[in-house]
N, C-alpha and C positions, 0 to 999 in steps of 0.2 A: 784119811781122816786128819783133821787138824788138831793141834795141840789142845784147843779149847775142847773139842769133841772127846779127847782122850781124858781130860781132867773131869769132864762131866761123867763119863763112863767109870772113873775111878771112884766118884761119889756115889754112884748109883751101885756099884759093886759093894761098897762098905755098908750102905743102907740095907741092901738085900742079904748080905751075909754069905753068899755062895755065888760062884761062877753061873752055876745052872740058872738060878732064879734071875739074876742080873742079865744074863744073855737073852732070857725070855722078855724081860722088860725093854731091853735095847733092841730087840728084833734081829739078833745076829747069833752066831754058833758060840759055844764056849771057847773054841779054838781062836776065833776071831777076836773075842774079848780079851783072852789071855795075851794075844800078840799085841793088842793096843795097850795093855798095862805094861807089857815089856818095853815098848817103844818109849812110853812115858818114862820109865825108869832110866832108859838109855839117854833120853834128852836131858834129864836132870843129873844123871850120873850117880844115882843113888838106889838103893833098894827100899821100895815102899811097903812090901808085904812079906810076911812069912807064911809060906803056903804049906799047909798038912793036909792029909786026907780028910781030917774031920772039921777044921776050922781055919779061918783066916785070922792073922793078927798084924797090926800095923807096927812098922818099925818106928823109931824116933823120926825119921825123915817123912814117913807116911803120915804120922799123927800131926806132924807140922803142916804138911800140905793139905790134909783133909778139910780144914775150915775153908780154905781158898777155893777148893773144888765145890764144897757145899754152897758157898756164897754165889758161885757161877750158876749152879743149878737154881738157886732162888731167883736170880735175875732172869734166867730163861722163864721160869714159871710166872714171874710178874709180867714179863712181856706178853706171854701167851694169854694171861688174864686181861691184860689192857686191850689186846687185839679182840678178845671175845666180848669185852664190854662195848667196844667200838661197833662191833657186828650186831650187838643187840640194840644199839641206840638208833632211833629212827631219825637220823640226821646226816648231813654230809652230802657230798656230789654223787650224781648218778649220770653217766654218759651214755647216750642212746643215738643210734643211727637208723633212720627209717626212710622208706621212699617218700619223695616230695608230696605228693597229693594225699598220701595216707597220713603223713604227720600233720598236715593242715587241718585234717578232720577233727583230731582230738586235741590239738594245740590249746584252744580256749578252754577245754576242760581241765587241762593241766594248770592253767593259770588261775582257774577259779575253783572248781571242786577239789581237786587233789591238794592244791596249795593251801586251801583253807583247812583241811584236815591234817596235813603234814607240812607246816611252814617252815621247818627246819631242813628239809630235803631240797637241795639245789639241783635242778635238772639242766643238763646240757643236751639240747636236742639238735642233732644234726640231720638236715633234710638232704638226702643224697640218693640218687637212682643207682649209683654204682655200687659195686661190691666192696666192702670194708672188712679187713682182717680184724676180728674183735680183740684178740689177745695181743697182737702186734700193735694196734693202734689205739689200744687202751679203752675199748667200750665195754660197758657192762651189759647192755641189752641192744637187741637189734629186732627188726621185722623183716622176715625173708620169705620168698616163695618157697615151694617144695623143690624147685630146681636148683635153688641156690644152697641148699642145706649140705653139711658135711658131718663126718663122723665125730668132729671135735665140739660140736654143738649140742647142747639139750634144747629140744624144740617142744613148745606148747602149742597146740591149735588155737588160733585167734579168729579167723574169720574165713569164710569162703565167698569170694565176690565175684561178680560177672558184670559185664558191660550191658547197660540198659540204653536202649535207643529212645531219644526223647527230643523235644522241641518245645518252644514256647507257644502259647495260644496265639500270639500275634503272627508267628510265622505260619502256623496251621491255618489260620483265617485267610491269609493271603495266598498260600501255595496248596492247601488241601493236605489232607492226612493220607499217607501211604497205607494201603490195605494189605500189601504183601511186601516181602524183602526186595522183589523184582522192581517194584514201583519206585524204590530209592534211586534207581539209575536216571530218573527223571527229576529228582530233588536236588537242591543245594545242601550238600553234606559237608560237615566240619571234620577234617582229617587229622588223625594222630601221627605226626611226623617222627615219633619214636620208632614206629614199625616200618620196616622196609616194604611190607605189602599193605600200606595204609589205603590204597585205592581199591582193596578187595575186602569186603565185609562178609563174614561167614555166620550163617544161621543154620540151626538144626530143627527139624519138626519130624516126629514119628521116625526117627533114625535115618531121616533123609538129610544129606548136607546140601545147603544152598550157598552158591557163590554169587555175589552181586558186586559188579564194578560201579564205583561211585566217584563223584567229583564235587568239588565245591570251591567257595571263594576263600577258604581260610584253612591253614594247618598249623598246628603247634605240637611240641613234645610235652606240653604242660597241661594236664587234665583241668586245672582250675581256670586257664584262659579259654579252653574249649567250652567250659561250662558257662563263662561269662558271654562268650559269643552267642551260645544258645539261648541264654537268657535275654540277650539283646535282639533276638529274632533273626540272627544271621543264617541260621540253617539248622539241620538236624544233626545231632551229635551222638556218639556212643560214649557213655560215660561210667565210670564204676559205680556199682550200687551203694558203696559206703559214702559217695559224696552228695547223695541226692534226697536224703531224708526230708530236710526243710523245703526244698523246692517242690517236691512232689506233693507234700503235705499242704502246702499253702497255694498250690496250682500254678506256680510260676513256670513250671515245666510239666509236660504231659508225657507219660510213658507210652511208647508206640510199639506196635508189633509184639504184644504180650504173648501171643501164642507160638511164637519162635523164640527158641532158646539160643543163647550164647555160651561160650565155654565158661565153666566155673574154675576159679583159680584160687586154691587154698593158700593162706598165709600163716605164719607161725612167728610166735614171740620166741627168740632164741637167746641163750647166753652161753658162754664157754663152760665147759666141765669145771667143776670145783666142789669142794667139800660142802657147801652150803652158801646160799646167797646171803649177803648182809641184809638186814631187815629193810633198810631204805630201799634197796633194789627190789626186794620180794613185795613190798607194799606198792610200788610202782607197777611191777609186773601183774599184780592182782587187780589193780585199778584198771589197767589196759584191757585185761580179759573181760572184766565186767562192763567197761564202757562199750566194747565191741558187741558183746552179748545183747546190751540194752539197745544199741543201735540197730542190730539186726532184727530184734523184736519190733522195733517201731516201723521198719521197713515192711516186715511181714504184715502188719496190721494195715499198711496201705494196699496190699494186694487184694 
């Protein structure tokens, strides 16, 4: 323990009036507290207390030191209160790291809906498909798949997304609509180069797994670029359900092969373990949970 810790312990001891009560308040044993007071006396080469079985009494040196020790405790309490006020204020920075295409979906909402309600919260949004250590890299929030979770994170369910097979009306008018996954082998497909098995698309129907070899004129590791290519009529794409609310609603893209399922992938909003989130972080977390809930309900209505 430092000298400042021992001074604070001395002030707590005098205020409590006994080693037993003071040790309870400090979360240590009576023996540990007694040793700390003895070390303090050795550092200053004075006797601070007269110990008896019934009471503690200050020596002249102890009485001279006590106001300084109490002032130290007061400063610590003021610092604690200042941090508590900062925690309760809905203002200040929030750093967040999320996958690229996922962050792009709610970015506009952060700039409009959230910023209108909480104008004093400054959001730093990093779009990154790689893993970031939140504590080491100084992030308050992140969005992770279940495969990327670890025991150091608190996780709240955010959404369960799946890839939807889709194409523009212009493409379907020119090339026709596939009636089964096997028919995709004859179509121009837009491939996700992020995946090593990008030329094999998997589907499920009544517990049967279907594997289809596909090919096409364009590949990208960026879902937003694949969506733009699909909108331009370049081919058939498999895109995340969270990216398609507007395009499916206004008919710019059509959902194909609805009777064949793709794998559902849960995502979580996570933050490092701590005693409680600052309000600015909590309101952002609540906003994102609500945003994805509304987004999922809108997509359900399109079904």
